[in-house]
N, C-alpha and C positions, 0 to 999 in steps of 0.2 A: 378587912385585912387583919390577920393574926400574926403575932411575932413572938418567938420564944428564944431566949438566950440562956445558956448554961455554962458556967465556969467550972471546969474540972479542977483546975489549980491556977496559979498565977501565970502559967505559961501556955495554957490550952483553953480555948473558948469555942463553944459550938453555938451556931445560930441557925434557926429555921423559921421561915416565914411562908404564909399562905395568903394568897389574894384572890378575890373573885370580883369580876366586873360583869355587869348584866345590862343589856340594852334591849328594849322591846319597842315595837312600832305597830300601830294599827291605824289604817285609814280607809275610809269609804265603806263601812259595814252596810251602808245602804238602807233600804226600806225594810230589810229583814228584821232589824232591831225594833222597828215600830209595829210590825205585823207578825207576831209569832205564828209559826205553822205555815208561813208563806212557801209556796212551791209552784213551779210552772205547770205541773200536772194538775194539782188540786185547784189552783186558782183559775187557770185558763183552759184546762182540759187537754193539755199537750201530752205527748207520749211520756210514759213514766220514766224512761231513761233520761229525760231532761233533768231529773233530780239526782242523778248519779254523781254529779260534781261535788255534792256535799256543801254547796254554797247556796243558801236560799236566795233566790232572785227571780226576776221576771225577764223575759227576753228583751234584748236591746233592739229597737226598731228605728231604722234610719230612713228618712225621706229626702234623699238627694242633698242633704245639707252637709254631709261629712261628719255630723255629730249625731248622738242618739237623741231622737226626737221624743220617743216614748220608751218607758221601761228603764232597766238598769243600764247605766253607762258602762260601755266596755272599758276594761282596764282601770276601773275606779276602785277596786278592792285589793288590799294587800295586808298581809300579816307577816311580821318578822320578829324573831327573838334570837338573840345571840349572847353568848357569855364566854369569858376566858377564865379558866382556872390555872393558877400559877403556884407551884411549890418550889422553893429555893432554899438551899442549905449550904452552909460553909463551916469549915473547921480551920481555925487559926492556931498555929503551934509555933512558939518561939523556942528554938533549940540552938544554944550557942550564938553564933553570928548569923544564923539563918532564921528568917521569919517565913514559915511555910503556910500556904493556904491551899485548901482543897475544897472544891465545890461542885454542886450538881443542880440542875434546874430542869423543870418540866412544865410545859404549857399545853393545856388542852383547849382547843378552840371548837366551840359547838355553835351550830346555827340551824334555826328552823325558818323556812321561808316558803311562802306561796303567794302568787299574784294571778288569780284567775282572770283571764281576759274576757271570755264570753261563756260564763258558767251555765246560762240558760239559753244560749243561742244569740246570734246576731243576724238580723235580717235587714237588708237594705233594698229599697225600692227607688227606681228613678222613673223618668218619663217614658222610657222605652216600652213598658208594658201596655200603655194606652196610646202610644203614638200611631200616627197614620202609616208611617213606614217603619221597617224593621231597624233602620239605622238610628231611630230615635230623634230625628231632626224634623219630624212632621207633627209638632205639637205634643200632646200628651201631658199628663200631670202625675207627679209622684204619689200624691194622696189618692188619686183615682186608681192608680195601679195597685196600691195597697188595699183599698176598699173593695175592688173587684176580685181580689183573691188571685190575681195573676201569678203564675208560677214564679217563685222568687228568683230562679236562675234566669228566667226570661225577662223579669223585671230588673234584676241586677244580680245580687248574689247573697249567700247566707253562709254562716259558719257556726260550729258548735264544738266545744271541747270539754274534756274532763281534766281539770288542772292537776298538776303534780304537787305533792306536799313533801318538800325536801327537808330531811333531817340529817345534816352532815356533821362530821367532826374531823379534826386533824391534830396531830401531835408535833410539838417542837421540843427536842431534847438537847441538853447541853451539859458539858462537864469541863472542869479546868483544874490545873495545878499551877501554883505560882511560888516562886522563891525570891524573897528580897534578901540578898546575901551581902553582908558587910565584909567584903574581902579584906579591907583595912580601914583605918580610921578616916581615910580620905577617899575611899573607893567603895561604892555600893552598886551591886549588879542586880537588876530586876529581870528575871527570866521566867517564862511560863509557857504553857501550852493549853489551848482550848479547842474543844471539838463540839460542833453543832450539827444536828441532824433534823431536817424538816421533812416530815412524812406527808405523802399526798392525802388529799381530802377523800373521805369515804362516806357512804350513806349508812347511817347507824342501823337501820332496819333492813338493809340489803334490798332496797326497793328500786334500785337503778340497774340498768343494763346497758351494754354497748356492743357494737359489732366491730370486731377486729378482722379485716379481710386478710391479714397476714398469718393468721393462725390456721 
């Protein structure tokens, strides 16, 4: 935080302050930090588009357990950074029986966020791929389904995504005027007016879109 105060004279004082708060968070960078150059295509020979997520990782393979048995755990990586910039200024002016104050304030909220769920794919196998009946209640083994290379959709299901990297910001603006008026030695009136405007959040690089069916 920075603060500046200037006295023009005994009746007029100007003050300006600037503040910055910053918060960052990173969890689950995974095995990519221990094995530089890791990629699903180079390490396992998977299609090159598996590296398009920008998050070095290996596929998450599930064997009927509900959790990742092999590979990178789904939804275990996240990066976040957010800061608030605030600029505030006031002018105090004593004139006769009036103590006048004028002020303005601006806050800029910025945030970077990504949480890739399945950056190298998520493949889940159950007993159905090696079961005697198609309903999956005739034996079968999830590991056997995986080892035999049974079609993942026949064995259970798979997913793949390219995560979004959101960089957004929003503005909050405010201004006010105030008068502490000593109408008499026994009566003081405090009157004022303040206006606040909160603008919607936008993507800083214009990397988001939406569909409005009413247009």
